[in-house]
Each structure stands twice: as structure tokens, then as C-alpha cells.
N, C-alpha and C positions, 0 to 999 in steps of 0.2 A: 502495500500500499504505499502511496506518495503521501507522506503526511504535509507535505507544501502544497499541496494542492486546494485552489480556493474551492466556497462552497460552488460557486459557478460551475467552477470546473466538473467539479465532483457528480453533481447534476446532471450535466451533460453526459459524463462519460454514463452514467445509469439509463439517463434514457437512452444513447446510445445501444446499452446493452438490453433494454426492453424492447427496442425496436429490431431489433437484431433477435431478440427472443420471439418477438410476435412474427417476424418474418419464415422463423425455422418451423412455429407451429403449422402456420398457413401452409406452407411444401408440404410439411407432414399431415395435413387435411384434405390437399388434394392429392397426395399420393394414395391415401386409406380411400380416396373415392373414387379413383381410378383401378382400385383391384377388382378384378372378376370373383363373384360371389359366387357362383360353382362352377363343376368342372365344364359345363356344358357352356359357358361363358370363358372360361379358357383358351386362350389363343396359344397354338404352336405345342410343342411337346406332345406329339398325338400318340408316339409308344406309350410313354408314361401315363401319358391320359386312361389309354385304354385299359392298362394292367392294374391301373389307381380303381378306376371304378367298379373295375370286376371283384377286386378285394375291399372294396366299401361295401358294394351289392350285397356281395354272398356273405359280410357280416353282417348287414340289418336284416337279411331273410332271419338268419339264424338267431336275434336278437341278441349277438353275441358285441363284446367289445372289440374293434378293426385288431388286428396285428400292427406293432411295433414299424414303424416305418424308416426309412435313413433314404435321406433328399442329398445327394453331392453334386456339385459344379461352380462353376465361379459365381460371382458375385452380382446379383442384379438377372437373373434368371427365373426366378418366381418361387423359391423355395420358402421363402415365408408365406407368401398367398397360398400356396398348394396345401400350409400346417393349417392356414386358416378354410379354407375350401372344405379339407378333411373333416375339421370340428364342425362346420357348417354340413356338411353331409349325412354324418352320423349323429347330428340334432346335437351338441356334446358342448361343453363350452371348455374354453380354451385356457391355457396356463401361459405365459411367453416369456421365457428367461435365456440365458446362455452359456457357455462352458465356462468364460474368465468369469463369470461372477459366482460361481461354484466352487472356492477354494478350498473348503472342508468337508468331510463326509455330511458334519452337523446340516449344513446348509441345506446341501441335498436331502437328510431326510426332514427337516422343516418343509420343504417344498412337498415331498411326497405326501407325507401322514394327514393333510391339508387337501388331498386331493379328494374330489369327488367320483363316484364311479362313473366310470366310461368317460371321465374327463377326458382332454387329448392336450399332455405335456410338450408343449414344445421347445426345444433345447437347440439355439441356435450354438454356429462353432461349438459344437461337440468335443473335437478333437483339441480342445484348450481347458476340457476340466483337468479337476487335479486327480493325481491317482488314486487316491483315498478313495472321494466319491464317484472314481470311473467304477472302483472294485462293489463298492454297496450297490451300484445301478445294477450290475450285474445279477445281483438276485432278485433286486424288484423286477427287471423286465420279466425276469423267468417264473417268479415264483411268487411274486406282489407280497413282498414281505422287505422286512432290513431289522439286523440287527443292530437294537442301539446299546451303545456301551455307556456303561455306568462307571464311574470311579478311573483310577489310576492303577498300572502297577500289577501284585498278584492279588489285589481284592477286586481290582475290573471285575466286574459280570455284562454278558449280556443279555439285553432282555430284545425278544422277538417281536416286531410291532406288523401286524398281517395289515395291507393294502389292499383298496379296492381296485378292482380291473381298469384300468386304465391305459392308454395308449398313449407311448413316446414317440414325438416323431424330431429325429436329428437331423439336424442340417450339417453341412460341412464343405467348407472349399478347399479340402486337403485328404480325401478320404485316403490316401494311404498311412496318414498318422494315427488312424485309427486302428488299437491292437485288435486279432483277429476274436479273440474272446467276448470284446462289444458287438464287433460287426456280426459275428454270426447269431448277434440273437435278434436281429431284426428280421421279421416275419419278409417284408417285402422291403427292397433296394432298387434306388433308381439314380440313374445319373443324367443331368439334366445338360441338353445341348448348346450352344448356340444356335441364335434363329440364324432364317436365313431374310432377304430381303423382302420375299413375298409377305410370311407372315410378320414380319417386323410392320411392312403398310397395313396389314389387318391392325395388327394391338394400336399404331399412330392414329386411325379412320375411329375405330371403336373409341380412342382417350377425346380425340377431338371433338367426337360426337357429345360424350359426356360433359364436355367442358364447353361447348356452345361453340367451336371454332370451326368456322366455313374453311375446308383445306380441299383442294383439288388433289386429285389422282398423283400426277407429277409433284405436285408440294411433297408428298407424303412420301413418294417414290426416294425423292433429295435426302429428306430428314432419314427414312430407313437407311439409305449407303450411308450414313456419316455416322450408323450408331453404335459400330461394333458390333452389332448382332445380339444386344443385350436390350430386350425392353425397358428397362430403368431409365437407362440411356436415351433411348427413343423418347419417352415420354418428358424427360430432361429439358431435352433439345425440343423438341414440341412446345414445349410450355415458352422459352426462349423463344422460338421465333412466331407465337403468341402476341408477345408483348412489342416486337419488331412492326408485325405486321399490324398491330393497335394503335402503335405511334408514328409510324411513316409510311403507311400504304393505307388500303380501306379495309382493312382487319380480313381479308380473303389470303388464305397462304398458298401461293403459288410455286412453281420453282425455283424463281428468278425473286421470289421475296424471302423462298428458304434460303438459297443459297446467299445473298445479301444479309440474312441474320446471320446466319451461321458465323461468316465472316468476321463478321462486327465479333463472332464471341468466338474466335479464333480456332474452329473447325474445321479443315479442311475437307477435299472431298472423299481423302479414304478414310476420315473420323480422326486422322491426329490432330491432338491438341498442343495447346505451346509445348509441354513438358515431353510430348513425344518426339517434338521437332527440335528440340533443344538438344535431345541426347544424339537425337541421328546428325544434327551439322555440328555439336561436337565432333562423335564418334569420324564424321567424311573430312571436315575442316582442320582438326586439331591433330587428328591421330592417321588419315588417310586412309582411313576405313579399317583399321585396329590390322591384327588386334591389340587391346587394350583390356587392364583389368576394371574390375566394376568400380572400385575404389578411386581409382584416378578418374576413371568417366563420372562419379556422382561429383566430384570436386568441381570438376567442368563445368558441370551444369549447374551445380550452387546448391545440391539438394544433398538429402541424406541417402545411404548406400540403400536403407530398404525400401523406401521411395521410388530410387530407379527401377529396382529390382520385381517388387511387386506390382508396381502401380502402372510402370511404361514398357517394360522388358516384353512382359507376358503379351498385349496386343502388337506387339512390335513384331515379335518372333510368328505369333499367328499370319498376320502379315506376311513372312517372308521377308522382312526386310533386313531384320538384324540376327544373328546365330550364335549362339554360346558356345563357345568351345575350351577346350583344357585350358588352352593360353589367354584366354581373354575373349571379348564380346569385338565381333565380325559385322560390316555391314555388307551387304549382300549387292547382286548389280541392281539389284528393284529398287535399292535405297538409293543408288548416286540417279537413279534415273527419276526417282520421284521427286527427287531436289532439285532437279534439271541442272547435276554436277556433273563431270567427266571425270573417271576413276584415274588416279595415275597410273604410270606405266610399273609393270614389274610385280605386280598381282595386289596391288591395291593396301599396302604395307605403309603407303605413306615417308618413305625415307626415316621410320623409326629405330631401323638399325636391327630390328628385329628375324629379318628375313622374311619368303613365302611363309605364306599357312601351314602352306605343304609338302614343302621343301624337309629334303634328309640332311 
């Protein structure tokens, strides 16, 4: 806290925080309104939808609680939305928490002991849950009971606590980090794939209708092409294009309006944003296309190592613009072409003294 701040400065700061909080709350409300409420409304993921529909319908016909469900895939593909749909389809309440929030077995025991029969427990980022809580979850998922340890040392005793049948929906962006004993206890597992342009156009058209935005087919296609195959990004870009169309045009989203709006927000034709282009430009212009280490590349763009590795690189690799190698990050010919640059002679190492990537 700055003790030298005047009352006026403090009030201004508080107002700014309140405005920021209000804006965040508005965005969350819009996102909630755009979420599909049933499997029939959910766009894309056809295979997952069909399989999940069979699981839920069979459970309803038996009058039983649905099997535990594990959803994996990149952020923004609809894992949280599907968990809410599962609860809605089963006509059950839903409890939402996350792996990082459960650091002790007691945290999990408190949540499990308060569940109602048939309730859906959504556990986001389940791979980040603590090991003691994870081991408690094994018994809870399989036998619907947990052992609560009372006391410490030789005098500690385990008190069995019976749990009502419930459905655990786990979501993870890194399924490989889940231990096999936990993964095997899920009755249904599904991997969420990135969306194609046609599916994203359907997502954008549906969201535009809910937001009362007039959008032409080519406008939806322009936004879809820059959305990285991710519905969450598509909806976010739609809202920003809507703002531009409202202020700079007549409110109708055409291809030209969408392209002009996304240029303002620094999203190019392939969906690369400022950070993505900064990484590529540093790799190409400063290091001649690589190979270069991740730490060096992060310093060059002024970002944390984790930000470059987890935010920018997955999309660049998926787009075929960057490759991860044992010797460092390397730009592909497509990266040079995308930025309109000519690769240097001699394999594209840019004279770093490291030699050609494939030299012996």
C-alpha cells in the first residue's frame, strides 16, 4: 500500500478496481449466457456428444447416477460447459471446484461429505490436486465412502464416512499427468478436439443470435478463421468485432468489418496475436530462425518462460510455424513466409555459430 497516496488518488484507484470488477463480471455474465444448456444445443464434438448422450440416457432409464466422466483437451473447448450439461441432463445440482483449490485431504472430505445424492461434482484441472486428496478420491469414486483420520501418531483412528452416490466430472488439459489408478476409475473418458472452421462458424452464428448481433456469413467465416479452433476465443473475438461494428459502422458484421476490427485488436489472418508474432519475429530476426533456447527466446520477447511455452508455443507448433527440437526452438519455412521474410542462406541458423540443425 502506498501510504503517501492522497484521498483523491485512493478513491480513483478504488473506482478503477470497481470498474474493472464490473467489466469482468459483465464478461462472465455474457459467457454464461452463451453456454449451451443441453447436448442438442452443443455445437461440435460430434463423437463425444453421441457417446455421452448414450451414457446419460442409459443412466436415466435405470434411475441411477451417471458414471464418472473425464474430459481432456485444450482450454476453451467446452469441458466446463459439458459438465453443466451433464448436470442439466441428469436433473441434478452441480458443485464446481478445481484441483489447485484442494491441497489437503480434509478439503476434499469436506466437499464430498456435503454432496447430495446424484449431485455432479466438477473438478477442473484435476491433475493439479494434491496427492493425499487424490488417494482419498480413489475410494470415494469406487466405494462412495472416505476414511476420515482423527488424531495423530499411534493414537490416530480412521472413521469411515459413507457418501451418497454422485457423479465426478474431471477436466484436465494434461491427461498424461493423471496417474493410472485415478484415470481407470472414470467410467467414461473423452478427448475434446479443436474445432474446424465450419463448426466455429456455427458457434459464432449461434452466439451472434443470442447477443442480438447482425452478422453475415462471410463475417462469421472471417472470425472463425482467426479463432485458433477454439469456441471460447471465437466468442471473445465476436464480442470485440461487435463493439467495432457498433462504433465504427452500422452494427452489421461483414467480412470487411471483421477484418478491420481484428486488425485493431492485433489478431492476424491466421489467428496470431501480438505475443505469437513477437515470438516469431524474435526467432527469425534476432536468431536467424534458430535453434535457440526457450529461456533466451523468452528474454528476447520480454515474457516469462512459462508464458511463451504454455501460451504461444502450442498454437505456433500446431500451425506448423515453429518446431521444438533438442537443441532449441526452430522456425519453419511457413514462419518465414507468414512474416514475409526471406530465410538466410545455409539452413536458416542466422549465423549464430551453432551450425545447421541437421548437420553431423
